[in-house]
Structure formats: structure tokens, C-alpha cells
C-alpha positions as a Markdown table, in Angstrom:
| # | Residue | x | y | z |
|---|---|---|---|---|
| 1 | Met | -73.7 | 70.4 | -130.1 |
| 2 | Lys | -77.2 | 70.4 | -131.6 |
| 3 | Trp | -78.2 | 72.6 | -134.5 |
| 4 | Asn | -81.7 | 73.5 | -135.4 |
| 5 | Ile | -82.9 | 73.0 | -139.0 |
| 6 | Glu | -82.6 | 76.7 | -140.0 |
| 7 | Ala | -79.1 | 77.0 | -138.6 |
| 8 | Asp | -78.0 | 73.8 | -140.3 |
| 9 | Asp | -79.4 | 74.9 | -143.7 |
| 10 | Ala | -77.6 | 78.2 | -143.4 |
| 11 | Ile | -74.2 | 76.7 | -142.6 |
| 12 | Arg | -74.5 | 74.4 | -145.7 |
| 13 | Lys | -74.6 | 77.6 | -147.9 |
| 14 | Val | -71.2 | 78.7 | -146.6 |
| 15 | Pro | -68.4 | 78.0 | -149.2 |
| 16 | Phe | -67.0 | 74.6 | -148.6 |
| 17 | Phe | -63.4 | 75.7 | -148.2 |
| 18 | Val | -64.3 | 77.7 | -145.0 |
| 19 | Arg | -67.4 | 75.9 | -143.9 |
| 20 | Lys | -65.5 | 73.7 | -141.3 |
| 21 | Lys | -63.9 | 76.8 | -139.8 |
| 22 | Val | -67.2 | 78.7 | -139.7 |
| 23 | Arg | -69.1 | 75.8 | -138.1 |
| 24 | Ala | -66.5 | 75.4 | -135.4 |
| 25 | Arg | -66.5 | 79.1 | -134.7 |
| 26 | Val | -70.3 | 79.2 | -134.5 |
| 27 | Glu | -70.4 | 76.4 | -132.0 |
| 28 | Lys | -67.6 | 78.0 | -129.9 |
| 29 | Glu | -69.3 | 81.3 | -129.7 |
| 30 | Ala | -72.7 | 79.8 | -129.0 |
| 31 | Arg | -71.2 | 77.6 | -126.2 |
| 32 | Glu | -69.5 | 80.7 | -124.7 |
| 33 | Ala | -72.9 | 82.5 | -124.8 |
| 34 | Gly | -74.4 | 79.6 | -122.8 |
| 35 | Arg | -76.5 | 78.2 | -125.7 |
| 36 | Gln | -77.7 | 74.6 | -125.6 |
| 37 | Ala | -78.3 | 74.5 | -129.3 |
| 38 | Val | -77.2 | 76.6 | -132.4 |
| 39 | Thr | -79.9 | 78.8 | -133.9 |
| 40 | Leu | -80.0 | 80.8 | -137.1 |
| 41 | Ala | -79.3 | 83.9 | -135.1 |
| 42 | Asp | -76.1 | 82.4 | -133.8 |
| 43 | Val | -75.0 | 81.6 | -137.4 |
| 44 | Lys | -75.7 | 85.1 | -138.7 |
| 45 | Ala | -73.9 | 86.8 | -135.8 |
| 46 | Thr | -70.8 | 84.6 | -136.1 |
| 47 | Gln | -70.7 | 85.0 | -139.9 |
| 48 | Ala | -70.8 | 88.7 | -139.7 |
| 49 | Arg | -67.9 | 88.8 | -137.2 |
| 50 | Tyr | -66.0 | 86.2 | -139.2 |
| 51 | Leu | -66.2 | 88.0 | -142.5 |
| 52 | Lys | -65.4 | 91.3 | -140.9 |
| 53 | Asn | -62.2 | 89.9 | -139.5 |
| 54 | Met | -61.3 | 87.5 | -142.3 |
| 55 | Ser | -57.8 | 88.9 | -142.9 |
| 56 | Ser | -56.8 | 87.9 | -139.4 |
| 57 | Glu | -57.7 | 84.3 | -140.2 |
| 58 | Leu | -55.4 | 84.0 | -143.3 |
| 59 | Lys | -52.2 | 82.1 | -143.5 |
| 60 | Gly | -51.4 | 82.7 | -147.1 |
| 61 | Tyr | -52.1 | 79.1 | -148.0 |
| 62 | Gln | -54.6 | 76.3 | -147.6 |
| 63 | Leu | -53.3 | 72.8 | -147.2 |
| 64 | Asp | -55.9 | 70.1 | -147.1 |
| 65 | Thr | -55.9 | 66.3 | -147.0 |
| 66 | Cys | -58.4 | 63.5 | -147.3 |
| 67 | Phe | -59.7 | 61.1 | -144.6 |
| 68 | Gly | -56.7 | 58.8 | -145.1 |
| 69 | Pro | -54.8 | 59.5 | -141.9 |
| 70 | Asn | -58.0 | 58.7 | -140.0 |
| 71 | Gly | -57.9 | 55.1 | -141.1 |
| 72 | Cys | -59.5 | 55.1 | -144.6 |
| 73 | Pro | -59.2 | 51.6 | -146.1 |
| 74 | Asn | -58.7 | 53.0 | -149.6 |
| 75 | Arg | -55.3 | 54.5 | -149.1 |
| 76 | Ala | -52.9 | 53.7 | -152.0 |
| 77 | Val | -50.0 | 55.3 | -150.2 |
| 78 | Ile | -49.3 | 56.6 | -146.7 |
| 79 | Ser | -48.7 | 60.3 | -147.1 |
| 80 | Asp | -48.5 | 61.6 | -143.5 |
| 81 | Gly | -44.8 | 62.6 | -143.8 |
| 82 | Leu | -45.3 | 64.3 | -147.1 |
| 83 | Leu | -48.1 | 66.5 | -145.7 |
| 84 | Ser | -45.8 | 67.9 | -143.0 |
| 85 | Lys | -43.0 | 68.5 | -145.5 |
| 86 | Ile | -45.3 | 70.5 | -147.7 |
| 87 | Glu | -46.5 | 72.6 | -144.8 |
| 88 | Asp | -42.9 | 73.3 | -143.7 |
| 89 | Leu | -42.2 | 74.5 | -147.3 |
| 90 | Leu | -45.3 | 76.7 | -147.4 |
| 91 | Lys | -44.4 | 78.3 | -144.1 |
| 92 | Lys | -40.9 | 78.9 | -145.3 |
| 93 | Glu | -42.1 | 80.7 | -148.4 |
| 94 | Asp | -44.1 | 83.2 | -146.4 |
| 95 | Leu | -47.0 | 83.4 | -148.8 |
| 96 | Leu | -49.0 | 85.6 | -146.5 |
| 97 | Gly | -46.2 | 88.2 | -146.6 |
| 98 | Phe | -46.2 | 87.9 | -150.4 |
| 99 | Leu | -49.9 | 88.4 | -150.7 |
| 100 | Lys | -49.9 | 91.4 | -148.4 |
| 101 | Ala | -47.2 | 93.0 | -150.5 |
| 102 | Asn | -48.9 | 92.3 | -153.8 |
| 103 | Val | -52.7 | 92.4 | -153.3 |
| 104 | Lys | -54.5 | 95.8 | -153.3 |
| 105 | Gly | -57.1 | 96.1 | -150.6 |
| 106 | Asp | -58.1 | 93.5 | -148.0 |
| 107 | Leu | -57.0 | 89.9 | -148.3 |
| 108 | Lys | -59.7 | 87.2 | -148.8 |
| 109 | Phe | -59.6 | 83.4 | -148.5 |
| 110 | His | -59.7 | 83.1 | -152.3 |
| 111 | His | -56.3 | 84.8 | -152.5 |
| 112 | Glu | -54.6 | 81.9 | -150.6 |
| 113 | Phe | -52.5 | 79.3 | -152.5 |
| 114 | Arg | -54.3 | 75.9 | -152.2 |
| 115 | Ile | -52.7 | 72.5 | -152.1 |
| 116 | Thr | -54.6 | 69.2 | -151.5 |
| 117 | Leu | -53.2 | 65.8 | -150.8 |
| 118 | Ala | -55.3 | 62.7 | -151.5 |
| 119 | Asp | -54.2 | 59.2 | -150.6 |
| 120 | Cys | -56.1 | 57.5 | -153.4 |
| 121 | Pro | -57.9 | 58.3 | -156.7 |
| 122 | Asn | -61.2 | 58.7 | -154.9 |
| 123 | Ala | -59.8 | 62.2 | -154.2 |
| 124 | Cys | -62.2 | 63.2 | -151.4 |
| 125 | Ser | -60.2 | 66.3 | -150.8 |
| 126 | Gln | -60.9 | 67.6 | -154.4 |
| 127 | Pro | -57.4 | 68.0 | -155.8 |
| 128 | Gln | -58.8 | 68.6 | -159.3 |
| 129 | Ile | -59.9 | 72.1 | -158.3 |
| 130 | Lys | -56.8 | 73.2 | -156.4 |
| 131 | Asp | -53.6 | 75.1 | -157.4 |
| 132 | Ile | -51.7 | 71.8 | -156.8 |
| 133 | Gly | -53.4 | 68.5 | -156.4 |
| 134 | Ile | -51.4 | 65.5 | -155.2 |
| 135 | Ile | -52.9 | 62.0 | -155.5 |
| 136 | Gly | -51.5 | 58.8 | -154.1 |
| 137 | Ala | -50.7 | 56.0 | -156.6 |
| 138 | Cys | -49.7 | 52.4 | -156.4 |
| 139 | Val | -48.8 | 50.9 | -159.8 |
| 140 | Pro | -49.8 | 47.2 | -160.3 |
| 141 | Arg | -47.2 | 44.8 | -161.7 |
| 142 | Ser | -47.6 | 41.2 | -163.0 |
| 143 | Thr | -45.4 | 38.5 | -161.6 |
| 144 | Ala | -44.5 | 34.9 | -162.7 |
| 145 | Glu | -46.9 | 33.4 | -160.1 |
| 146 | Pro | -49.6 | 31.3 | -161.8 |
| 147 | Cys | -53.1 | 32.8 | -162.1 |
| 148 | Thr | -56.0 | 30.7 | -161.1 |
| 149 | Leu | -58.5 | 32.8 | -163.1 |
| 150 | Cys | -60.5 | 33.5 | -160.0 |
| 151 | Glu | -61.5 | 37.0 | -161.3 |
| 152 | Ala | -60.9 | 38.7 | -158.0 |
| 153 | Cys | -58.8 | 41.4 | -159.6 |
| 154 | Val | -61.4 | 41.9 | -162.3 |
| 155 | Glu | -64.1 | 42.4 | -159.7 |
| 156 | Ala | -61.9 | 44.8 | -157.7 |
| 157 | Cys | -61.1 | 47.1 | -160.6 |
| 158 | Lys | -63.8 | 49.8 | -161.0 |
| 159 | Glu | -62.1 | 51.1 | -164.2 |
| 160 | Asn | -62.5 | 47.7 | -166.0 |
| 161 | Ala | -58.8 | 47.9 | -166.7 |
| 162 | Ile | -58.1 | 44.2 | -166.1 |
| 163 | Thr | -59.1 | 41.3 | -168.4 |
| 164 | Leu | -58.1 | 37.7 | -168.0 |
| 165 | Asp | -56.3 | 35.9 | -170.8 |
| 166 | Thr | -57.9 | 32.5 | -170.3 |
| 167 | Ala | -55.8 | 30.8 | -172.9 |
| 168 | Asn | -52.6 | 31.7 | -171.1 |
| 169 | Ala | -54.1 | 32.0 | -167.6 |
| 170 | Phe | -52.8 | 35.5 | -167.1 |
| 171 | Pro | -54.2 | 38.9 | -166.2 |
| 172 | Gln | -53.8 | 41.7 | -168.7 |
| 173 | Ile | -53.8 | 45.3 | -167.3 |
| 174 | Asp | -54.7 | 48.3 | -169.4 |
| 175 | Met | -52.3 | 50.9 | -167.9 |
| 176 | Asp | -54.0 | 53.7 | -169.8 |
| 177 | Ala | -57.3 | 53.0 | -168.0 |
| 178 | Cys | -55.6 | 52.2 | -164.6 |
| 179 | Leu | -55.8 | 54.8 | -161.9 |
| 180 | Tyr | -53.2 | 53.1 | -159.6 |
| 181 | Cys | -55.6 | 52.6 | -156.7 |
| 182 | Gly | -53.9 | 49.4 | -155.6 |
| 183 | Lys | -57.2 | 47.4 | -155.2 |
| 184 | Cys | -56.3 | 44.7 | -157.7 |
| 185 | Met | -53.1 | 43.6 | -156.0 |
| 186 | Gln | -54.9 | 43.6 | -152.6 |
| 187 | Ala | -57.6 | 41.3 | -154.0 |
| 188 | Cys | -55.2 | 38.9 | -155.8 |
| 189 | Pro | -54.9 | 35.7 | -153.7 |
| 190 | Thr | -52.0 | 34.2 | -155.6 |
| 191 | Gly | -49.6 | 37.1 | -155.9 |
| 192 | Thr | -49.9 | 37.2 | -159.7 |
| 193 | Ile | -50.5 | 40.9 | -159.4 |
| 194 | Glu | -48.2 | 42.7 | -157.0 |
| 195 | Glu | -47.3 | 46.2 | -155.8 |
| 196 | Gly | -45.0 | 48.0 | -158.3 |
| 197 | Asp | -43.9 | 51.6 | -158.1 |
| 198 | Lys | -45.6 | 53.7 | -155.4 |
| 199 | Gly | -45.7 | 57.5 | -155.5 |
| 200 | Tyr | -47.9 | 60.4 | -156.5 |
| 201 | Arg | -49.8 | 61.8 | -159.4 |
| 202 | Val | -49.5 | 65.6 | -159.5 |
| 203 | Gln | -52.1 | 68.0 | -161.0 |
| 204 | Leu | -51.6 | 71.7 | -161.5 |
| 205 | Gly | -53.8 | 74.8 | -162.0 |
| 206 | Gly | -57.3 | 73.8 | -160.9 |
| 207 | Lys | -59.7 | 76.5 | -159.6 |
| 208 | Leu | -63.3 | 77.4 | -159.1 |
| 209 | Gly | -64.8 | 80.9 | -159.4 |
| 210 | Arg | -66.1 | 82.9 | -162.4 |
| 211 | His | -63.9 | 80.9 | -164.8 |
| 212 | Pro | -63.5 | 77.4 | -163.3 |
| 213 | Arg | -61.1 | 74.9 | -164.7 |
| 214 | Leu | -59.9 | 71.4 | -163.7 |
| 215 | Ala | -56.2 | 70.9 | -163.0 |
| 216 | Gln | -54.0 | 69.4 | -165.6 |
| 217 | Glu | -52.0 | 66.3 | -164.7 |
| 218 | Leu | -48.2 | 66.1 | -165.1 |
| 219 | Pro | -47.3 | 62.8 | -166.8 |
| 220 | Gly | -45.8 | 60.1 | -164.6 |
| 221 | Ile | -45.7 | 58.9 | -161.0 |
| 222 | Tyr | -43.5 | 61.0 | -158.7 |
| 223 | Ser | -41.5 | 60.1 | -155.5 |
| 224 | Glu | -42.1 | 62.1 | -152.3 |
| 225 | Asp | -38.8 | 64.1 | -152.9 |
| 226 | Leu | -39.8 | 64.9 | -156.5 |
| 227 | Val | -43.3 | 66.1 | -155.3 |
| 228 | Ile | -41.6 | 68.5 | -152.9 |
| 229 | Arg | -39.4 | 69.8 | -155.7 |
| 230 | Ile | -42.4 | 70.3 | -158.0 |
| 231 | Val | -44.3 | 72.1 | -155.3 |
| 232 | Asn | -41.3 | 74.4 | -154.7 |
| 233 | Ala | -40.9 | 75.1 | -158.4 |
| 234 | Cys | -44.6 | 76.0 | -158.7 |
| 235 | Leu | -44.4 | 78.3 | -155.7 |
| 236 | Gln | -41.4 | 80.1 | -157.1 |
| 237 | Phe | -43.2 | 80.5 | -160.5 |
| 238 | Tyr | -46.3 | 81.8 | -158.6 |
| 239 | Lys | -44.3 | 84.4 | -156.6 |
| 240 | Lys | -42.4 | 85.6 | -159.6 |
| 241 | Thr | -45.5 | 85.8 | -161.9 |
| 242 | Ser | -48.6 | 86.5 | -159.9 |
| 243 | Lys | -49.7 | 90.1 | -159.7 |
| 244 | Asn | -52.4 | 91.5 | -157.4 |
| 245 | Gly | -53.6 | 88.1 | -156.2 |
| 246 | Glu | -53.9 | 86.3 | -159.5 |
| 247 | Arg | -54.5 | 82.6 | -158.9 |
| 248 | Phe | -51.9 | 80.0 | -159.9 |
| 249 | Gly | -54.4 | 78.6 | -162.5 |
| 250 | Gln | -54.7 | 82.0 | -164.1 |
| 251 | Ile | -51.0 | 82.4 | -164.7 |
| 252 | Leu | -50.1 | 78.8 | -165.5 |
| 253 | Thr | -50.0 | 79.0 | -169.3 |
| 254 | Pro | -49.6 | 75.9 | -171.5 |
| 255 | Glu | -46.0 | 77.0 | -172.0 |
| 256 | Ala | -45.3 | 77.2 | -168.2 |
| 257 | Phe | -47.0 | 73.9 | -167.6 |
| 258 | Asn | -44.8 | 72.2 | -170.3 |
| 259 | Gln | -41.7 | 73.7 | -168.8 |
| 260 | Ile | -42.5 | 72.3 | -165.4 |
| 261 | Ser | -43.5 | 68.9 | -166.9 |
| 262 | Glu | -40.2 | 68.7 | -168.9 |
| 263 | Arg | -38.1 | 69.7 | -165.8 |
| 264 | Phe | -39.5 | 66.8 | -163.7 |
| 265 | Gln | -39.9 | 64.0 | -166.2 |
| 266 | Asn | -38.9 | 60.7 | -164.7 |
């Protein structure tokens, strides 16, 4: 459906975490009203109704993913199954019921627990500013196959984590700089670099708002089963500790982070 310039400018000012929902609602209501294009008046009318009835739209959680399932070529892992498992866990925990019992006044979208799953380090779904951010990882591993020094791996690595040892004809990988995107092994024509461990990086406690902070990453790469256990542990801590809608990032003290980290070390 077409949008005029004023309407499009207005929708861009809506907070990103509800913009997609608001845009879809505007188009639906404009279409039902027989409009051929969305105007600024349509946006304002829908926004007013949407904000008035916000509590009816809440689930208690927000679970987002990146463009990976739609065929993104950058996927380091295939996380489709993990996404459904996390949603099943979130539904089971009844976070909406928890929020209704603990938050004074009307519930807002910012009260919801937020989890994002990204299939690669490009992290289009912004895991760094969510309560729990999960990022796909594919760890490179050197093999005994001879290296031809073609530099394909060097060119593929955006982190400059790979150098070639020309004397021994061997690629050297700086694992501290590596983001586990999997690009080097895809580029290697000889199999000198191959796919090692695959799993997920997990980040905790990110948030926006008046006191924004980036999420802090747990050390290590985690299997799908361990990710579910980490998410469950975080939810239990949140439900036990959060009072009156406090975000996970507000209550996740360094001590609590360390306890979770030590519990799930590989």
C-alpha cells in the first residue's frame, strides 16, 4: 500500500520495537476505511487507538530474529529450531501473568522481556541491546591440508584475524579477534580451514532507555541445549528478583552475571 511522504516520516518516528506492528495496523485500518494510500491523518488515528489499547497487545515477552530464515547468505548457523524452543519456554513461563501481578498501573511494551536471535555476527536483530541476545557462531579450525597461499581466507575475514605464514604455507587465526562468522572456511578452496564447533554466543542484560547499556557476553560457545538452559536460568532469576517491572539489565548485577557464567561454563 502506498504511503505519502508525511505519513512515512511519521511512522519512522515510532520506536523501532513496535514500528512494524504499528505500520501493519495503519495499513489494515486504512484499507478497511477504503483508502488507496496512507496519509498522516491515518497514522495519527491508528497511533491514538494503538496506544490507548496497548495492554491488549502485550504477550509479556518479545522474541525477535534476523533475516536468516528468509535466506540470508551470511548465516553462521541454522537456528530455526532454537527459535521455536525459546518461544515454547517463554509461553510456559507466563511472563504476562508475572508482569500483571508485579507491575503497578498499566503494562507497556517496555515491560516485556526481550530476547533476540541472530544467525551471524552481523546481528541485524540487535542482540546487544536486549535482555538476552543470542548470536550464531561457527568456529574455524585448521586442518592438515596444504595451503596454496591464495589469500582467499584473508580477503574474506573482515576482522583481519587471519594472516598467512608464508614460510610454512599455513594460515594463522587470531581467535581473540575472530567473530566466528564462518566466512573464511567458506572461502578456502583447499579445505585448509574447515568448520569446527558450531553453536551460539550469548549476551545478557542489554537495554535502551534513560540508562542504556550494551549486553555483556558470557565466555564460550554454547550448544542449542545449553542456550535453552541459560535462557531458563535467566527467566527464573528475573521472576525471582524483578519488582514492579524492573528490566533484566537493571537487576543483573556483576555478581549475578558471574554466577550464571560459572554455572554454564563449557
